[in-house]
C-alpha positions as a Markdown table, in Angstrom:
| # | Residue | x | y | z |
|---|---|---|---|---|
| 1 | Met | 0.0 | 0.0 | -0.2 |
| 2 | Ala | 1.2 | 3.2 | -1.0 |
| 3 | Leu | 0.7 | 5.9 | 2.2 |
| 4 | Val | 0.1 | 9.3 | 0.6 |
| 5 | Thr | -0.5 | 12.6 | 2.4 |
| 6 | Ile | -4.4 | 14.3 | 1.8 |
| 7 | Asp | -2.4 | 17.5 | 0.2 |
| 8 | Glu | -0.3 | 15.1 | -2.1 |
| 9 | Leu | -3.3 | 12.7 | -3.2 |
| 10 | Thr | -5.6 | 16.1 | -3.8 |
| 11 | Ser | -2.6 | 17.5 | -6.0 |
| 12 | Leu | -2.6 | 14.6 | -8.2 |
| 13 | Thr | -6.1 | 13.9 | -8.4 |
| 14 | Met | -6.8 | 17.4 | -9.5 |
| 15 | Leu | -4.0 | 17.3 | -12.0 |
| 16 | Ala | -5.1 | 13.7 | -13.5 |
| 17 | Leu | -8.8 | 15.2 | -13.9 |
| 18 | Glu | -7.0 | 18.4 | -15.8 |
| 19 | Lys | -5.0 | 16.5 | -18.1 |
| 20 | Ala | -8.4 | 14.7 | -19.0 |
| 21 | Gly | -9.9 | 17.9 | -19.9 |
| 22 | Ala | -11.4 | 18.9 | -16.5 |
| 23 | Ser | -11.5 | 22.7 | -15.8 |
| 24 | Leu | -9.7 | 23.9 | -13.0 |
| 25 | Ser | -12.9 | 24.4 | -10.5 |
| 26 | Ala | -14.4 | 21.0 | -11.6 |
| 27 | Ala | -11.1 | 18.9 | -11.1 |
| 28 | Lys | -10.7 | 21.0 | -7.5 |
| 29 | Ala | -14.4 | 20.3 | -6.5 |
| 30 | Ala | -13.9 | 16.7 | -7.6 |
| 31 | Ala | -10.5 | 16.0 | -5.8 |
| 32 | Arg | -11.5 | 17.8 | -2.4 |
| 33 | Ala | -14.8 | 15.3 | -2.4 |
| 34 | Leu | -12.8 | 11.8 | -3.4 |
| 35 | Val | -10.0 | 12.5 | -1.0 |
| 36 | Ala | -12.3 | 13.0 | 1.6 |
| 37 | Ala | -14.3 | 10.1 | 1.1 |
| 38 | Asp | -11.3 | 8.0 | 1.1 |
| 39 | Ala | -9.9 | 10.1 | 4.6 |
| 40 | Gln | -13.3 | 8.6 | 6.4 |
| 41 | Gly | -12.7 | 5.2 | 4.9 |
| 42 | Leu | -15.1 | 4.9 | 1.6 |
| 43 | Ala | -12.6 | 3.8 | -0.8 |
| 44 | Ser | -15.0 | 2.9 | -3.3 |
| 45 | His | -16.4 | 6.6 | -3.3 |
| 46 | Gly | -12.8 | 7.8 | -3.3 |
| 47 | Val | -9.8 | 8.4 | -5.8 |
| 48 | Ser | -10.2 | 4.2 | -7.1 |
| 49 | Arg | -13.0 | 6.9 | -9.7 |
| 50 | Val | -10.1 | 8.8 | -10.8 |
| 51 | Pro | -9.4 | 6.4 | -13.6 |
| 52 | Gln | -13.2 | 6.1 | -14.5 |
| 53 | Tyr | -13.8 | 9.6 | -14.6 |
| 54 | Thr | -10.8 | 10.4 | -16.4 |
| 55 | Thr | -12.0 | 7.8 | -19.3 |
| 56 | Phe | -15.3 | 9.8 | -18.6 |
| 57 | Leu | -14.2 | 12.9 | -19.3 |
| 58 | Arg | -12.1 | 11.6 | -22.9 |
| 59 | Asn | -14.8 | 9.8 | -24.3 |
| 60 | Gly | -18.0 | 12.2 | -23.7 |
| 61 | Arg | -19.6 | 11.0 | -20.7 |
| 62 | Ser | -18.9 | 13.7 | -18.7 |
| 63 | Ser | -18.6 | 17.4 | -20.4 |
| 64 | Thr | -15.5 | 19.2 | -20.2 |
| 65 | Thr | -16.7 | 22.8 | -21.0 |
| 66 | Ala | -19.4 | 22.4 | -18.6 |
| 67 | Ile | -20.3 | 25.8 | -16.3 |
| 68 | Pro | -22.9 | 25.0 | -13.4 |
| 69 | Lys | -25.5 | 27.5 | -12.9 |
| 70 | Ile | -28.8 | 28.2 | -11.5 |
| 71 | Val | -31.9 | 28.3 | -14.1 |
| 72 | His | -34.6 | 28.5 | -12.0 |
| 73 | Ser | -35.4 | 30.3 | -8.3 |
| 74 | Lys | -38.4 | 31.1 | -6.2 |
| 75 | Gly | -38.2 | 31.6 | -2.8 |
| 76 | Gly | -35.9 | 29.0 | -0.9 |
| 77 | Ala | -36.0 | 26.5 | -3.7 |
| 78 | Cys | -34.0 | 26.5 | -6.7 |
| 79 | Leu | -32.4 | 24.5 | -9.5 |
| 80 | Ile | -28.7 | 24.3 | -10.7 |
| 81 | Asp | -27.7 | 22.6 | -14.3 |
| 82 | Ala | -24.9 | 20.8 | -14.0 |
| 83 | Gln | -25.0 | 20.6 | -17.7 |
| 84 | Ser | -23.8 | 17.2 | -18.2 |
| 85 | Gly | -20.3 | 18.2 | -16.0 |
| 86 | Met | -19.0 | 15.9 | -13.1 |
| 87 | Ala | -21.5 | 15.9 | -10.1 |
| 88 | Tyr | -18.9 | 18.0 | -7.8 |
| 89 | Glu | -19.1 | 21.4 | -8.8 |
| 90 | Ala | -22.8 | 21.5 | -9.5 |
| 91 | Cys | -23.1 | 19.6 | -6.0 |
| 92 | Ala | -21.0 | 22.4 | -4.2 |
| 93 | Leu | -22.7 | 25.2 | -5.3 |
| 94 | Ala | -26.2 | 23.7 | -4.9 |
| 95 | Ile | -24.7 | 23.4 | -1.0 |
| 96 | Gln | -23.6 | 27.0 | -0.8 |
| 97 | Thr | -26.9 | 28.2 | -2.5 |
| 98 | Ala | -28.9 | 25.7 | 0.0 |
| 99 | Thr | -27.0 | 27.4 | 3.5 |
| 100 | Ala | -27.9 | 31.1 | 2.0 |
| 101 | Arg | -31.1 | 30.3 | 1.2 |
| 102 | Ala | -32.0 | 28.7 | 4.8 |
| 103 | Arg | -30.3 | 31.0 | 6.8 |
| 104 | Glu | -33.3 | 34.0 | 4.5 |
| 105 | Phe | -35.8 | 31.3 | 4.8 |
| 106 | Gly | -35.6 | 28.7 | 7.8 |
| 107 | Ile | -35.5 | 25.7 | 5.3 |
| 108 | Ser | -34.1 | 25.8 | 1.5 |
| 109 | Cys | -34.4 | 23.0 | -1.5 |
| 110 | Val | -31.6 | 23.1 | -4.1 |
| 111 | Gly | -31.9 | 20.7 | -7.0 |
| 112 | Val | -28.9 | 20.0 | -9.4 |
| 113 | Thr | -30.4 | 18.3 | -13.0 |
| 114 | Asn | -28.2 | 17.0 | -15.9 |
| 115 | Ser | -25.6 | 15.7 | -12.9 |
| 116 | Asn | -23.4 | 12.8 | -13.0 |
| 117 | His | -22.1 | 10.1 | -10.3 |
| 118 | Phe | -21.7 | 12.6 | -6.8 |
| 119 | Gly | -19.9 | 10.2 | -5.2 |
| 120 | Ala | -20.4 | 9.5 | -1.2 |
| 121 | Ala | -23.9 | 11.2 | -0.7 |
| 122 | Ala | -23.0 | 12.6 | 3.0 |
| 123 | Val | -19.5 | 14.5 | 1.8 |
| 124 | His | -21.5 | 17.1 | 0.1 |
| 125 | Leu | -23.8 | 17.8 | 3.4 |
| 126 | Glu | -20.5 | 18.6 | 5.6 |
| 127 | Pro | -20.7 | 22.0 | 5.0 |
| 128 | Leu | -24.4 | 22.1 | 6.1 |
| 129 | Gly | -23.4 | 20.5 | 9.2 |
| 130 | Arg | -20.6 | 23.1 | 10.0 |
| 131 | Ala | -23.0 | 25.9 | 9.4 |
| 132 | Gly | -25.3 | 24.1 | 12.2 |
| 133 | Leu | -28.0 | 23.5 | 9.5 |
| 134 | Val | -29.4 | 20.1 | 9.2 |
| 135 | Gly | -29.4 | 18.5 | 5.8 |
| 136 | Leu | -30.3 | 16.2 | 3.8 |
| 137 | Ala | -29.2 | 14.6 | 0.2 |
| 138 | Phe | -31.1 | 12.1 | -2.0 |
| 139 | Ser | -29.7 | 11.1 | -5.6 |
| 140 | Asn | -30.3 | 8.2 | -8.2 |
| 141 | Ser | -28.3 | 6.4 | -9.9 |
| 142 | Pro | -28.0 | 4.2 | -13.2 |
| 143 | Ala | -30.9 | 1.1 | -12.7 |
| 144 | Ala | -29.6 | -2.0 | -10.9 |
| 145 | Met | -32.8 | -2.5 | -8.7 |
| 146 | Pro | -36.5 | -3.6 | -10.0 |
| 147 | Ala | -39.8 | -2.3 | -9.2 |
| 148 | Trp | -41.3 | -4.4 | -6.1 |
| 149 | Gly | -42.6 | -7.7 | -7.9 |
| 150 | Gly | -40.9 | -6.8 | -11.1 |
| 151 | Lys | -37.5 | -8.0 | -12.5 |
| 152 | Thr | -36.6 | -5.4 | -15.1 |
| 153 | Pro | -34.0 | -3.1 | -13.6 |
| 154 | Leu | -35.4 | 0.6 | -13.1 |
| 155 | Phe | -33.9 | 2.2 | -9.6 |
| 156 | Gly | -30.5 | 2.8 | -8.9 |
| 157 | Thr | -29.1 | 1.8 | -5.8 |
| 158 | Asn | -30.6 | 5.7 | -5.1 |
| 159 | Pro | -28.0 | 7.2 | -1.9 |
| 160 | Ile | -29.6 | 9.3 | 0.9 |
| 161 | Ala | -28.3 | 10.9 | 3.6 |
| 162 | Ala | -29.0 | 13.4 | 6.7 |
| 163 | Ile | -26.2 | 15.6 | 8.4 |
| 164 | Phe | -27.6 | 17.1 | 12.1 |
| 165 | Pro | -25.3 | 19.0 | 13.9 |
| 166 | Arg | -24.5 | 19.3 | 17.8 |
| 167 | Arg | -23.5 | 22.0 | 19.8 |
| 168 | Asp | -20.2 | 21.1 | 21.3 |
| 169 | Ala | -19.4 | 17.7 | 19.3 |
| 170 | Glu | -19.2 | 16.1 | 15.3 |
| 171 | Pro | -22.3 | 16.1 | 13.7 |
| 172 | Leu | -24.5 | 12.9 | 13.6 |
| 173 | Val | -23.9 | 11.4 | 9.6 |
| 174 | Ile | -26.5 | 8.7 | 8.3 |
| 175 | Asp | -25.5 | 7.8 | 4.4 |
| 176 | Leu | -26.8 | 4.8 | 2.7 |
| 177 | Ala | -27.5 | 3.0 | -0.5 |
| 178 | Leu | -30.9 | 1.3 | -0.6 |
| 179 | Ser | -29.7 | -1.8 | -2.3 |
| 180 | Glu | -29.8 | -5.0 | 0.0 |
| 181 | Ala | -25.5 | -5.2 | -1.2 |
| 182 | Ala | -23.2 | -2.9 | -2.5 |
| 183 | Arg | -22.6 | -4.0 | -6.1 |
| 184 | Gly | -19.1 | -4.4 | -5.7 |
| 185 | Lys | -19.5 | -7.0 | -3.5 |
| 186 | Ile | -21.0 | -8.5 | -6.2 |
| 187 | Met | -18.9 | -8.3 | -8.9 |
| 188 | Leu | -15.7 | -9.1 | -6.6 |
| 189 | Ala | -17.5 | -12.6 | -5.7 |
| 190 | Ala | -18.5 | -13.5 | -9.7 |
| 191 | Lys | -14.5 | -12.7 | -10.2 |
| 192 | Asp | -13.3 | -15.2 | -7.1 |
| 193 | Gly | -16.4 | -17.3 | -8.6 |
| 194 | Lys | -18.0 | -17.5 | -5.2 |
| 195 | Pro | -21.5 | -17.7 | -4.0 |
| 196 | Ile | -23.6 | -14.4 | -3.1 |
| 197 | Pro | -25.7 | -15.0 | -0.3 |
| 198 | Leu | -29.6 | -15.1 | -1.3 |
| 199 | Gly | -31.6 | -12.4 | -0.7 |
| 200 | Trp | -28.7 | -9.9 | -2.5 |
| 201 | Ala | -29.7 | -10.1 | -6.4 |
| 202 | Val | -32.2 | -11.3 | -8.6 |
| 203 | Asp | -31.4 | -13.4 | -12.1 |
| 204 | Lys | -32.4 | -11.9 | -15.6 |
| 205 | Asp | -36.1 | -14.1 | -14.9 |
| 206 | Gly | -36.6 | -12.2 | -11.4 |
| 207 | Lys | -35.6 | -15.3 | -9.7 |
| 208 | Pro | -33.7 | -15.3 | -6.5 |
| 209 | Thr | -30.2 | -16.5 | -6.8 |
| 210 | Thr | -26.7 | -17.1 | -5.4 |
| 211 | Asp | -25.1 | -17.3 | -8.3 |
| 212 | Ala | -23.4 | -13.9 | -8.9 |
| 213 | Lys | -22.3 | -13.8 | -12.5 |
| 214 | Ala | -26.6 | -14.2 | -12.7 |
| 215 | Ala | -26.9 | -11.3 | -10.2 |
| 216 | Leu | -24.8 | -8.9 | -12.5 |
| 217 | Ala | -27.2 | -10.0 | -15.1 |
| 218 | Gly | -30.3 | -9.6 | -13.3 |
| 219 | Ser | -31.4 | -7.3 | -10.4 |
| 220 | Met | -30.0 | -6.1 | -7.2 |
| 221 | Leu | -32.6 | -6.6 | -4.5 |
| 222 | Pro | -33.5 | -3.3 | -2.3 |
| 223 | Ala | -32.9 | -3.5 | 1.4 |
| 224 | Gly | -35.9 | -4.1 | 3.8 |
| 225 | Gly | -37.7 | -5.8 | 1.0 |
| 226 | Val | -40.9 | -3.7 | 0.0 |
| 227 | Lys | -40.2 | -1.0 | 2.3 |
| 228 | Gly | -36.5 | -0.9 | 0.8 |
| 229 | Ala | -38.6 | -0.6 | -2.8 |
| 230 | Met | -40.5 | 2.4 | -1.7 |
| 231 | Ile | -38.0 | 4.7 | -0.3 |
| 232 | Ala | -36.0 | 4.0 | -3.5 |
| 233 | Leu | -38.9 | 4.9 | -5.5 |
| 234 | Thr | -39.4 | 8.1 | -3.3 |
| 235 | Val | -36.0 | 9.1 | -3.9 |
| 236 | Glu | -35.9 | 9.0 | -7.6 |
| 237 | Leu | -38.8 | 10.8 | -7.9 |
| 238 | Leu | -37.9 | 13.7 | -5.8 |
| 239 | Ala | -33.9 | 13.7 | -7.4 |
| 240 | Ile | -36.0 | 13.5 | -11.0 |
| 241 | Ala | -39.4 | 14.4 | -11.1 |
| 242 | Leu | -38.3 | 17.6 | -9.1 |
| 243 | Thr | -35.2 | 18.4 | -11.1 |
| 244 | Gly | -36.2 | 17.0 | -14.4 |
| 245 | Ser | -33.4 | 15.0 | -14.7 |
| 246 | Ala | -32.8 | 10.6 | -16.1 |
| 247 | Phe | -34.5 | 8.4 | -14.7 |
| 248 | Gly | -32.2 | 5.2 | -14.3 |
| 249 | Phe | -33.2 | 3.2 | -16.5 |
| 250 | Glu | -32.5 | 5.7 | -19.2 |
| 251 | Ala | -29.1 | 6.2 | -17.9 |
| 252 | Asp | -26.1 | 3.6 | -19.0 |
| 253 | Ser | -24.1 | 1.6 | -16.5 |
| 254 | Phe | -21.3 | 3.3 | -14.7 |
| 255 | Phe | -19.2 | 0.1 | -15.2 |
| 256 | Ser | -18.9 | 0.8 | -19.1 |
| 257 | Asp | -16.7 | 3.3 | -20.1 |
| 258 | Glu | -18.8 | 3.6 | -23.4 |
| 259 | Gly | -22.3 | 5.0 | -23.0 |
| 260 | Asn | -24.2 | 8.3 | -22.4 |
| 261 | Gln | -24.0 | 11.2 | -20.5 |
| 262 | Pro | -26.1 | 9.9 | -17.7 |
| 263 | Arg | -28.2 | 13.2 | -16.4 |
| 264 | Leu | -28.4 | 12.1 | -13.0 |
| 265 | Gly | -30.3 | 14.1 | -10.3 |
| 266 | Gln | -29.7 | 15.3 | -6.8 |
| 267 | Leu | -31.5 | 17.0 | -4.4 |
| 268 | Phe | -30.3 | 18.7 | -1.0 |
| 269 | Leu | -32.4 | 20.2 | 1.8 |
| 270 | Ala | -31.1 | 23.0 | 4.5 |
| 271 | Ile | -33.0 | 23.1 | 7.7 |
| 272 | Asp | -32.2 | 25.8 | 9.9 |
| 273 | Pro | -33.0 | 25.1 | 13.8 |
| 274 | Gly | -33.7 | 28.4 | 15.0 |
| 275 | Ala | -36.3 | 29.0 | 12.5 |
| 276 | Leu | -38.5 | 25.9 | 14.1 |
| 277 | Ala | -38.1 | 25.0 | 17.7 |
| 278 | Gly | -34.9 | 27.0 | 18.3 |
| 279 | Ser | -31.5 | 26.0 | 18.5 |
| 280 | Asp | -31.3 | 25.9 | 22.1 |
| 281 | Val | -34.3 | 23.4 | 22.0 |
| 282 | Tyr | -32.9 | 21.5 | 18.8 |
| 283 | Phe | -29.7 | 21.3 | 20.7 |
| 284 | Ser | -31.2 | 20.1 | 24.0 |
| 285 | Arg | -33.3 | 17.3 | 22.4 |
| 286 | Ile | -30.8 | 16.1 | 19.9 |
| 287 | Glu | -28.2 | 15.0 | 22.9 |
| 288 | Thr | -31.1 | 13.8 | 25.5 |
| 289 | Leu | -31.7 | 10.9 | 22.1 |
| 290 | Leu | -27.8 | 10.3 | 21.9 |
| 291 | Gly | -28.0 | 10.0 | 25.9 |
| 292 | Met | -30.3 | 7.2 | 25.9 |
| 293 | Met | -28.5 | 5.9 | 22.6 |
| 294 | Leu | -25.7 | 5.4 | 24.4 |
| 295 | Gln | -26.3 | 3.9 | 27.5 |
| 296 | Asp | -26.3 | 0.5 | 26.1 |
| 297 | Asp | -22.9 | -0.8 | 25.2 |
| 298 | Gly | -22.2 | -1.5 | 21.8 |
| 299 | Val | -23.8 | 1.5 | 20.5 |
| 300 | Arg | -22.1 | 3.8 | 17.9 |
| 301 | Leu | -23.2 | 7.0 | 16.3 |
| 302 | Pro | -23.5 | 7.7 | 12.9 |
| 303 | Gly | -20.3 | 9.4 | 11.6 |
| 304 | Glu | -18.1 | 8.4 | 14.6 |
| 305 | Arg | -15.9 | 5.9 | 12.6 |
| 306 | Arg | -15.8 | 8.3 | 9.9 |
| 307 | His | -14.5 | 11.4 | 11.9 |
| 308 | Gly | -12.1 | 9.5 | 13.4 |
| 309 | Leu | -10.6 | 7.9 | 10.0 |
| 310 | Ala | -10.9 | 11.9 | 9.1 |
| 311 | Val | -8.5 | 12.9 | 11.9 |
| 312 | Lys | -5.9 | 9.9 | 11.3 |
| 313 | Ala | -6.0 | 10.8 | 7.7 |
| 314 | Ala | -5.1 | 14.0 | 8.4 |
| 315 | Gln | -2.5 | 13.3 | 10.7 |
| 316 | His | -0.5 | 10.6 | 8.9 |
| 317 | Gly | -2.1 | 10.5 | 5.2 |
| 318 | Ile | -4.1 | 8.2 | 3.3 |
| 319 | Glu | -3.4 | 4.2 | 2.6 |
| 320 | Ile | -4.3 | 3.3 | -1.3 |
| 321 | Pro | -3.0 | 0.6 | -3.1 |
| 322 | Asp | 0.3 | 0.7 | -4.8 |
| 323 | Ala | -1.0 | 0.1 | -8.3 |
| 324 | Leu | -4.2 | 2.7 | -7.9 |
| 325 | His | -1.3 | 5.3 | -6.7 |
| 326 | Ala | 1.0 | 4.4 | -9.7 |
| 327 | Gln | -1.8 | 4.7 | -12.5 |
| 328 | Ile | -2.7 | 7.6 | -10.8 |
| 329 | Val | 0.6 | 9.2 | -10.9 |
| 330 | Ala | 0.9 | 8.5 | -14.5 |
| 331 | Leu | -2.8 | 9.8 | -15.0 |
| 332 | Ala | -1.2 | 13.3 | -13.6 |
| 333 | Gly | 1.5 | 13.0 | -15.7 |
| 334 | Arg | 4.0 | 12.7 | -13.1 |
| 335 | Leu | 6.7 | 10.6 | -12.7 |
| 336 | Ser | 6.7 | 8.0 | -9.4 |
């Protein structure tokens, strides 16, 4: 494994994305979010995506000329067009806008349309937590799960995330995808010729399977059965119907280098606790609940592990596979 400082990994990632055609601002926003994900232990949504992103920039799946801009606005709500570029710059603009409008109106809702893969959902919400705002994030993704009772993939794994600030502690961070298991786990099982647990996926005929290759040709199953499927549907409608973006079944898979510009949608909500019961009441109530939770041995608050890993990464650096490090160095045009 290669041990790389956060600054060095951010610089390498920026250079790699810029060499592939991204603007400086787009590369900077993406690098910051990808490295933050790695620092928090979320390697699947970190710099491991750099080779994929550079390919998408070179083959047109991500626009190299995109400049995100607000295209609709009314009160606390607005819509940002990512113009089929990488998602991160548009999402950063969305969070900046949501923060300002929540301060003004008490609540804000900012959608992003014509977007792309947006990485770890909760990473986008961190500025809201630092600003003392409650935040929610929703996104769709290329089709991987069927409607409940069906067999045709229609919905993505559709991540959702939330952040709840605390007065004298790190925010509570909740971040999850809605499939029973990560697709990457099934891909790894298929590569190794190993079975998968029953309940993770169905084959192309909609039948439950433990065959990883058959699962990849079929569909993922939602976490929690029909309840998870309904939440996935809710996220699809929030992120797409409100933003005018492409549904999951209209976007080509991220696991293919070739394909269309996915035109995905994201939706961010920001809420000022002071606009409701008041900040003092909010902070008191959240600590009461968390205190009760922590009375049971073994309870770990969501976000604690991420924060601990991020602190460690800031002090000691981030470990990434040697092969990935060499690949990013090459993409950045640097000598190893």
